[in-house]
PDB file of N, CA, C and O in Angstrom:
ATOM      1  N   MET A   1     -12.467 -13.556   5.673  1.00  0.00           N
ATOM      2  CA  MET A   1     -10.454 -13.416   5.615  1.00  0.00           C
ATOM      3  C   MET A   1     -10.644 -12.012   6.208  1.00  0.00           C
ATOM      4  O   MET A   1     -11.569 -11.209   6.331  1.00  0.00           O
ATOM      5  N   ALA A   2      -8.956 -12.112   6.609  1.00  0.00           N
ATOM      6  CA  ALA A   2      -8.377 -11.158   6.960  1.00  0.00           C
ATOM      7  C   ALA A   2      -8.180  -9.895   6.128  1.00  0.00           C
ATOM      8  O   ALA A   2      -8.294  -9.787   4.907  1.00  0.00           O
ATOM      9  N   GLN A   3      -7.861  -8.962   7.024  1.00  0.00           N
ATOM     10  CA  GLN A   3      -7.888  -7.538   6.219  1.00  0.00           C
ATOM     11  C   GLN A   3      -6.514  -6.235   6.977  1.00  0.00           C
ATOM     12  O   GLN A   3      -6.335  -5.917   8.152  1.00  0.00           O
ATOM     13  N   VAL A   4      -5.855  -5.818   5.835  1.00  0.00           N
ATOM     14  CA  VAL A   4      -4.491  -5.322   5.931  1.00  0.00           C
ATOM     15  C   VAL A   4      -4.946  -3.788   5.984  1.00  0.00           C
ATOM     16  O   VAL A   4      -5.896  -3.482   5.263  1.00  0.00           O
ATOM     17  N   LYS A   5      -4.354  -2.798   6.771  1.00  0.00           N
ATOM     18  CA  LYS A   5      -4.766  -1.340   6.442  1.00  0.00           C
ATOM     19  C   LYS A   5      -3.316  -1.151   6.267  1.00  0.00           C
ATOM     20  O   LYS A   5      -2.399  -1.449   7.032  1.00  0.00           O
ATOM     21  N   ILE A   6      -3.281  -0.279   4.444  1.00  0.00           N
ATOM     22  CA  ILE A   6      -2.171   0.094   4.505  1.00  0.00           C
ATOM     23  C   ILE A   6      -1.948   1.288   4.463  1.00  0.00           C
ATOM     24  O   ILE A   6      -2.648   1.859   3.627  1.00  0.00           O
ATOM     25  N   THR A   7      -1.277   1.917   5.001  1.00  0.00           N
ATOM     26  CA  THR A   7      -0.619   3.835   5.206  1.00  0.00           C
ATOM     27  C   THR A   7       0.662   4.329   4.162  1.00  0.00           C
ATOM     28  O   THR A   7       1.792   3.923   4.431  1.00  0.00           O
ATOM     29  N   LEU A   8       0.532   4.879   3.421  1.00  0.00           N
ATOM     30  CA  LEU A   8       1.359   5.778   2.929  1.00  0.00           C
ATOM     31  C   LEU A   8       2.270   6.256   3.226  1.00  0.00           C
ATOM     32  O   LEU A   8       1.957   7.434   3.394  1.00  0.00           O
ATOM     33  N   THR A   9       3.704   6.091   3.508  1.00  0.00           N
ATOM     34  CA  THR A   9       4.638   6.984   4.690  1.00  0.00           C
ATOM     35  C   THR A   9       5.199   7.628   3.882  1.00  0.00           C
ATOM     36  O   THR A   9       5.574   8.699   4.360  1.00  0.00           O
ATOM     37  N   ARG A  10       5.482   7.477   2.722  1.00  0.00           N
ATOM     38  CA  ARG A  10       7.372   8.615   2.023  1.00  0.00           C
ATOM     39  C   ARG A  10       6.149   9.051   0.687  1.00  0.00           C
ATOM     40  O   ARG A  10       5.073   8.517   0.421  1.00  0.00           O
ATOM     41  N   SER A  11       6.762  10.073   0.127  1.00  0.00           N
ATOM     42  CA  SER A  11       6.702  10.637  -0.856  1.00  0.00           C
ATOM     43  C   SER A  11       6.890   9.892  -2.206  1.00  0.00           C
ATOM     44  O   SER A  11       7.543   8.856  -2.335  1.00  0.00           O
ATOM     45  N   LEU A  12       6.140  10.647  -3.338  1.00  0.00           N
ATOM     46  CA  LEU A  12       5.910   9.542  -4.193  1.00  0.00           C
ATOM     47  C   LEU A  12       7.418  10.000  -5.209  1.00  0.00           C
ATOM     48  O   LEU A  12       8.057   9.099  -5.751  1.00  0.00           O
ATOM     49  N   ILE A  13       7.711  11.024  -5.311  1.00  0.00           N
ATOM     50  CA  ILE A  13       8.527  11.720  -6.007  1.00  0.00           C
ATOM     51  C   ILE A  13       9.784  10.997  -5.603  1.00  0.00           C
ATOM     52  O   ILE A  13      10.121  10.512  -4.523  1.00  0.00           O
ATOM     53  N   GLY A  14      10.548  11.077  -7.092  1.00  0.00           N
ATOM     54  CA  GLY A  14      11.782   9.964  -7.526  1.00  0.00           C
ATOM     55  C   GLY A  14      12.230   8.912  -7.729  1.00  0.00           C
ATOM     56  O   GLY A  14      13.369   8.561  -8.032  1.00  0.00           O
ATOM     57  N   TYR A  15      10.594   7.940  -7.428  1.00  0.00           N
ATOM     58  CA  TYR A  15      10.440   6.242  -7.360  1.00  0.00           C
ATOM     59  C   TYR A  15       9.794   6.300  -9.392  1.00  0.00           C
ATOM     60  O   TYR A  15       9.387   7.263 -10.041  1.00  0.00           O
ATOM     61  N   PRO A  16       9.993   4.699  -9.837  1.00  0.00           N
ATOM     62  CA  PRO A  16       9.794   4.794 -10.791  1.00  0.00           C
ATOM     63  C   PRO A  16       8.314   4.667 -11.052  1.00  0.00           C
ATOM     64  O   PRO A  16       7.516   4.601 -10.117  1.00  0.00           O
ATOM     65  N   LYS A  17       7.956   4.634 -12.265  1.00  0.00           N
ATOM     66  CA  LYS A  17       6.581   5.391 -12.716  1.00  0.00           C
ATOM     67  C   LYS A  17       5.907   3.810 -12.601  1.00  0.00           C
ATOM     68  O   LYS A  17       4.701   3.905 -12.828  1.00  0.00           O
ATOM     69  N   ASP A  18       6.388   2.103 -12.264  1.00  0.00           N
ATOM     70  CA  ASP A  18       5.449   1.285 -12.427  1.00  0.00           C
ATOM     71  C   ASP A  18       5.725   1.365 -10.394  1.00  0.00           C
ATOM     72  O   ASP A  18       5.013   0.507  -9.872  1.00  0.00           O
ATOM     73  N   GLN A  19       6.330   1.956  -9.620  1.00  0.00           N
ATOM     74  CA  GLN A  19       6.035   1.784  -8.443  1.00  0.00           C
ATOM     75  C   GLN A  19       5.211   2.713  -8.674  1.00  0.00           C
ATOM     76  O   GLN A  19       4.391   2.139  -9.391  1.00  0.00           O
ATOM     77  N   ARG A  20       4.672   4.344  -8.490  1.00  0.00           N
ATOM     78  CA  ARG A  20       3.993   4.904  -8.690  1.00  0.00           C
ATOM     79  C   ARG A  20       2.324   4.447  -8.812  1.00  0.00           C
ATOM     80  O   ARG A  20       1.466   4.792  -7.999  1.00  0.00           O
ATOM     81  N   ALA A  21       2.050   3.469 -10.197  1.00  0.00           N
ATOM     82  CA  ALA A  21       1.241   3.406 -10.493  1.00  0.00           C
ATOM     83  C   ALA A  21       1.178   2.405  -9.365  1.00  0.00           C
ATOM     84  O   ALA A  21       1.453   2.965  -8.304  1.00  0.00           O
ATOM     85  N   THR A  22       0.958   1.341  -9.245  1.00  0.00           N
ATOM     86  CA  THR A  22       1.131   0.506  -7.659  1.00  0.00           C
ATOM     87  C   THR A  22       0.940   1.336  -6.973  1.00  0.00           C
ATOM     88  O   THR A  22      -0.264   1.113  -6.855  1.00  0.00           O
ATOM     89  N   VAL A  23       1.210   2.738  -5.957  1.00  0.00           N
ATOM     90  CA  VAL A  23       0.668   2.653  -4.579  1.00  0.00           C
ATOM     91  C   VAL A  23      -0.880   3.150  -5.380  1.00  0.00           C
ATOM     92  O   VAL A  23      -1.845   2.920  -4.651  1.00  0.00           O
ATOM     93  N   LYS A  24      -1.148   3.615  -6.380  1.00  0.00           N
ATOM     94  CA  LYS A  24      -2.212   4.672  -6.960  1.00  0.00           C
ATOM     95  C   LYS A  24      -3.160   2.978  -7.039  1.00  0.00           C
ATOM     96  O   LYS A  24      -4.365   2.967  -6.788  1.00  0.00           O
ATOM     97  N   ALA A  25      -2.664   2.116  -7.284  1.00  0.00           N
ATOM     98  CA  ALA A  25      -3.399   0.991  -7.254  1.00  0.00           C
ATOM     99  C   ALA A  25      -3.859   0.640  -6.236  1.00  0.00           C
ATOM    100  O   ALA A  25      -4.859  -0.076  -6.285  1.00  0.00           O
ATOM    101  N   LEU A  26      -3.430   0.928  -5.254  1.00  0.00           N
ATOM    102  CA  LEU A  26      -3.182   0.479  -3.919  1.00  0.00           C
ATOM    103  C   LEU A  26      -5.012   1.538  -3.119  1.00  0.00           C
ATOM    104  O   LEU A  26      -5.852   1.442  -2.224  1.00  0.00           O
ATOM    105  N   GLY A  27      -4.622   2.397  -4.272  1.00  0.00           N
ATOM    106  CA  GLY A  27      -6.087   3.441  -3.182  1.00  0.00           C
ATOM    107  C   GLY A  27      -5.611   4.865  -2.688  1.00  0.00           C
ATOM    108  O   GLY A  27      -6.305   5.807  -2.305  1.00  0.00           O
ATOM    109  N   LEU A  28      -3.682   4.726  -2.847  1.00  0.00           N
ATOM    110  CA  LEU A  28      -3.501   5.987  -1.989  1.00  0.00           C
ATOM    111  C   LEU A  28      -2.726   6.441  -2.737  1.00  0.00           C
ATOM    112  O   LEU A  28      -1.921   5.988  -3.551  1.00  0.00           O
ATOM    113  N   THR A  29      -3.304   8.274  -2.091  1.00  0.00           N
ATOM    114  CA  THR A  29      -2.641   8.932  -2.954  1.00  0.00           C
ATOM    115  C   THR A  29      -1.920  10.382  -2.334  1.00  0.00           C
ATOM    116  O   THR A  29      -1.154  11.160  -2.903  1.00  0.00           O
ATOM    117  N   LYS A  30      -2.432  10.416  -1.059  1.00  0.00           N
ATOM    118  CA  LYS A  30      -1.764  11.502  -0.483  1.00  0.00           C
ATOM    119  C   LYS A  30      -0.592  11.036   0.858  1.00  0.00           C
ATOM    120  O   LYS A  30      -1.299  10.064   1.124  1.00  0.00           O
ATOM    121  N   ILE A  31       0.120  10.961   1.493  1.00  0.00           N
ATOM    122  CA  ILE A  31       0.780  11.006   2.421  1.00  0.00           C
ATOM    123  C   ILE A  31      -0.011  10.581   3.607  1.00  0.00           C
ATOM    124  O   ILE A  31      -1.219  10.809   3.655  1.00  0.00           O
ATOM    125  N   ARG A  32       0.290  10.292   4.064  1.00  0.00           N
ATOM    126  CA  ARG A  32      -0.532   9.624   5.849  1.00  0.00           C
ATOM    127  C   ARG A  32      -2.044   8.963   5.200  1.00  0.00           C
ATOM    128  O   ARG A  32      -2.861   8.720   6.089  1.00  0.00           O
ATOM    129  N   THR A  33      -2.508   8.648   3.785  1.00  0.00           N
ATOM    130  CA  THR A  33      -3.931   7.970   3.717  1.00  0.00           C
ATOM    131  C   THR A  33      -3.468   6.949   4.294  1.00  0.00           C
ATOM    132  O   THR A  33      -2.343   6.673   4.710  1.00  0.00           O
ATOM    133  N   SER A  34      -4.674   6.277   4.283  1.00  0.00           N
ATOM    134  CA  SER A  34      -5.033   4.236   4.512  1.00  0.00           C
ATOM    135  C   SER A  34      -5.979   4.132   3.645  1.00  0.00           C
ATOM    136  O   SER A  34      -6.684   4.994   3.122  1.00  0.00           O
ATOM    137  N   VAL A  35      -5.936   2.812   3.513  1.00  0.00           N
ATOM    138  CA  VAL A  35      -6.728   2.204   3.077  1.00  0.00           C
ATOM    139  C   VAL A  35      -7.112   0.848   4.093  1.00  0.00           C
ATOM    140  O   VAL A  35      -6.264   0.450   4.891  1.00  0.00           O
ATOM    141  N   VAL A  36      -8.072   0.372   4.020  1.00  0.00           N
ATOM    142  CA  VAL A  36      -8.494  -1.544   4.177  1.00  0.00           C
ATOM    143  C   VAL A  36      -8.636  -1.831   3.190  1.00  0.00           C
ATOM    144  O   VAL A  36      -9.213  -1.193   2.309  1.00  0.00           O
ATOM    145  N   LYS A  37      -7.999  -3.142   3.103  1.00  0.00           N
ATOM    146  CA  LYS A  37      -8.344  -3.685   2.590  1.00  0.00           C
ATOM    147  C   LYS A  37      -7.791  -5.506   2.708  1.00  0.00           C
ATOM    148  O   LYS A  37      -6.888  -5.997   3.384  1.00  0.00           O
ATOM    149  N   GLU A  38      -9.049  -6.336   1.473  1.00  0.00           N
ATOM    150  CA  GLU A  38      -8.836  -8.029   1.927  1.00  0.00           C
ATOM    151  C   GLU A  38      -7.190  -8.766   1.513  1.00  0.00           C
ATOM    152  O   GLU A  38      -6.495  -8.596   0.511  1.00  0.00           O
ATOM    153  N   ASP A  39      -6.969  -9.571   2.672  1.00  0.00           N
ATOM    154  CA  ASP A  39      -5.908  -9.421   2.319  1.00  0.00           C
ATOM    155  C   ASP A  39      -5.563 -10.590   1.335  1.00  0.00           C
ATOM    156  O   ASP A  39      -5.798 -11.697   1.819  1.00  0.00           O
ATOM    157  N   CYS A  40      -4.988 -10.593  -0.115  1.00  0.00           N
ATOM    158  CA  CYS A  40      -4.881 -12.103  -0.492  1.00  0.00           C
ATOM    159  C   CYS A  40      -3.515 -12.256  -1.306  1.00  0.00           C
ATOM    160  O   CYS A  40      -3.204 -11.110  -1.632  1.00  0.00           O
ATOM    161  N   PRO A  41      -2.871 -12.865  -1.626  1.00  0.00           N
ATOM    162  CA  PRO A  41      -1.786 -12.920  -2.559  1.00  0.00           C
ATOM    163  C   PRO A  41      -1.195 -11.790  -3.790  1.00  0.00           C
ATOM    164  O   PRO A  41      -0.065 -11.312  -3.895  1.00  0.00           O
ATOM    165  N   ALA A  42      -1.891 -11.667  -4.283  1.00  0.00           N
ATOM    166  CA  ALA A  42      -2.453 -10.288  -5.315  1.00  0.00           C
ATOM    167  C   ALA A  42      -1.976  -9.187  -4.688  1.00  0.00           C
ATOM    168  O   ALA A  42      -1.156  -8.491  -5.288  1.00  0.00           O
ATOM    169  N   LEU A  43      -2.443  -8.797  -3.244  1.00  0.00           N
ATOM    170  CA  LEU A  43      -2.682  -7.493  -2.511  1.00  0.00           C
ATOM    171  C   LEU A  43      -1.199  -7.337  -1.860  1.00  0.00           C
ATOM    172  O   LEU A  43      -0.567  -6.335  -1.525  1.00  0.00           O
ATOM    173  N   ARG A  44      -0.813  -9.102  -1.798  1.00  0.00           N
ATOM    174  CA  ARG A  44       0.609  -8.702  -1.202  1.00  0.00           C
ATOM    175  C   ARG A  44       2.223  -8.629  -1.734  1.00  0.00           C
ATOM    176  O   ARG A  44       3.357  -8.347  -1.347  1.00  0.00           O
ATOM    177  N   GLY A  45       1.368  -9.154  -3.056  1.00  0.00           N
ATOM    178  CA  GLY A  45       2.552  -8.691  -4.084  1.00  0.00           C
ATOM    179  C   GLY A  45       2.783  -7.299  -4.575  1.00  0.00           C
ATOM    180  O   GLY A  45       3.872  -6.837  -4.916  1.00  0.00           O
ATOM    181  N   MET A  46       1.694  -6.720  -4.573  1.00  0.00           N
ATOM    182  CA  MET A  46       1.778  -4.826  -4.417  1.00  0.00           C
ATOM    183  C   MET A  46       2.336  -5.042  -3.686  1.00  0.00           C
ATOM    184  O   MET A  46       3.512  -5.180  -4.024  1.00  0.00           O
ATOM    185  N   ILE A  47       2.101  -5.212  -2.457  1.00  0.00           N
ATOM    186  CA  ILE A  47       2.722  -4.560  -0.810  1.00  0.00           C
ATOM    187  C   ILE A  47       4.319  -4.883  -1.094  1.00  0.00           C
ATOM    188  O   ILE A  47       5.207  -4.084  -0.797  1.00  0.00           O
ATOM    189  N   HIS A  48       4.516  -5.939  -1.602  1.00  0.00           N
ATOM    190  CA  HIS A  48       6.439  -6.135  -1.167  1.00  0.00           C
ATOM    191  C   HIS A  48       6.363  -5.387  -2.443  1.00  0.00           C
ATOM    192  O   HIS A  48       5.710  -6.347  -2.851  1.00  0.00           O
ATOM    193  N   LYS A  49       6.410  -4.551  -3.516  1.00  0.00           N
ATOM    194  CA  LYS A  49       6.715  -3.896  -4.596  1.00  0.00           C
ATOM    195  C   LYS A  49       7.636  -2.717  -4.100  1.00  0.00           C
ATOM    196  O   LYS A  49       8.792  -2.319  -4.239  1.00  0.00           O
ATOM    197  N   VAL A  50       6.396  -2.362  -3.403  1.00  0.00           N
ATOM    198  CA  VAL A  50       6.568  -0.523  -2.434  1.00  0.00           C
ATOM    199  C   VAL A  50       6.589  -0.586  -0.812  1.00  0.00           C
ATOM    200  O   VAL A  50       5.981   0.160  -0.045  1.00  0.00           O
ATOM    201  N   GLU A  51       7.419  -1.638  -0.499  1.00  0.00           N
ATOM    202  CA  GLU A  51       7.207  -1.890   0.679  1.00  0.00           C
ATOM    203  C   GLU A  51       7.862  -0.582   1.621  1.00  0.00           C
ATOM    204  O   GLU A  51       7.482  -0.222   2.735  1.00  0.00           O
ATOM    205  N   HIS A  52       9.050   0.034   0.721  1.00  0.00           N
ATOM    206  CA  HIS A  52      10.206   0.898   1.201  1.00  0.00           C
ATOM    207  C   HIS A  52       8.999   2.442   1.779  1.00  0.00           C
ATOM    208  O   HIS A  52       9.265   3.212   2.701  1.00  0.00           O
ATOM    209  N   MET A  53       7.998   2.477   1.081  1.00  0.00           N
ATOM    210  CA  MET A  53       7.252   3.295   0.778  1.00  0.00           C
ATOM    211  C   MET A  53       6.187   3.191   2.100  1.00  0.00           C
ATOM    212  O   MET A  53       6.257   3.977   3.045  1.00  0.00           O
ATOM    213  N   VAL A  54       5.349   2.269   2.026  1.00  0.00           N
ATOM    214  CA  VAL A  54       4.047   2.368   3.240  1.00  0.00           C
ATOM    215  C   VAL A  54       4.335   0.968   4.446  1.00  0.00           C
ATOM    216  O   VAL A  54       5.031  -0.045   4.373  1.00  0.00           O
ATOM    217  N   LYS A  55       3.349   1.569   5.602  1.00  0.00           N
ATOM    218  CA  LYS A  55       3.324   0.674   6.336  1.00  0.00           C
ATOM    219  C   LYS A  55       1.963  -0.015   6.282  1.00  0.00           C
ATOM    220  O   LYS A  55       0.867   0.387   5.891  1.00  0.00           O
ATOM    221  N   VAL A  56       2.612  -1.862   7.099  1.00  0.00           N
ATOM    222  CA  VAL A  56       1.343  -2.079   6.504  1.00  0.00           C
ATOM    223  C   VAL A  56       1.206  -2.876   8.324  1.00  0.00           C
ATOM    224  O   VAL A  56       2.067  -3.215   9.136  1.00  0.00           O
ATOM    225  N   GLU A  57      -0.452  -2.914   8.343  1.00  0.00           N
ATOM    226  CA  GLU A  57      -0.842  -2.980   9.876  1.00  0.00           C
ATOM    227  C   GLU A  57      -1.901  -4.419   9.742  1.00  0.00           C
ATOM    228  O   GLU A  57      -2.177  -4.528   8.548  1.00  0.00           O
ATOM    229  N   GLU A  58      -2.334  -5.139  10.264  1.00  0.00           N
ATOM    230  CA  GLU A  58      -3.442  -6.512  10.718  1.00  0.00           C
ATOM    231  C   GLU A  58      -4.599  -5.550  10.795  1.00  0.00           C
ATOM    232  O   GLU A  58      -4.586  -4.359  11.106  1.00  0.00           O
ATOM    233  N   VAL A  59      -5.330  -6.116  10.539  1.00  0.00           N
ATOM    234  CA  VAL A  59      -6.986  -5.180  10.928  1.00  0.00           C
ATOM    235  C   VAL A  59      -7.612  -6.599  12.117  1.00  0.00           C
ATOM    236  O   VAL A  59      -7.565  -7.779  11.768  1.00  0.00           O
ATOM    237  N   LYS A  60      -7.906  -6.356  12.858  1.00  0.00           N
ATOM    238  CA  LYS A  60      -8.895  -7.852  14.058  1.00  0.00           C
ATOM    239  C   LYS A  60      -9.972  -7.010  13.646  1.00  0.00           C
ATOM    240  O   LYS A  60     -10.007  -5.782  13.575  1.00  0.00           O
ATOM    241  N   ALA A  61     -11.251  -8.260  13.265  1.00  0.00           N
ATOM    242  CA  ALA A  61     -11.836  -8.333  12.643  1.00  0.00           C
ATOM    243  C   ALA A  61     -13.170  -7.920  13.906  1.00  0.00           C
ATOM    244  O   ALA A  61     -14.351  -7.870  13.562  1.00  0.00           O
TER     245      ALA A  61
END
């Protein structure tokens, strides 16, 4: 499967609790931290919810 690299680019201050929880569930803690995850529809839904706070890149395997 394809993989995506997700990087937190903005602070969580001032955003609703559900968006903060989504970022935490993605495994992101601090600004400029990154995680690599398997691409799936559930992950894409989480990314869509917080797309204004994260940067997403395709990872070449």
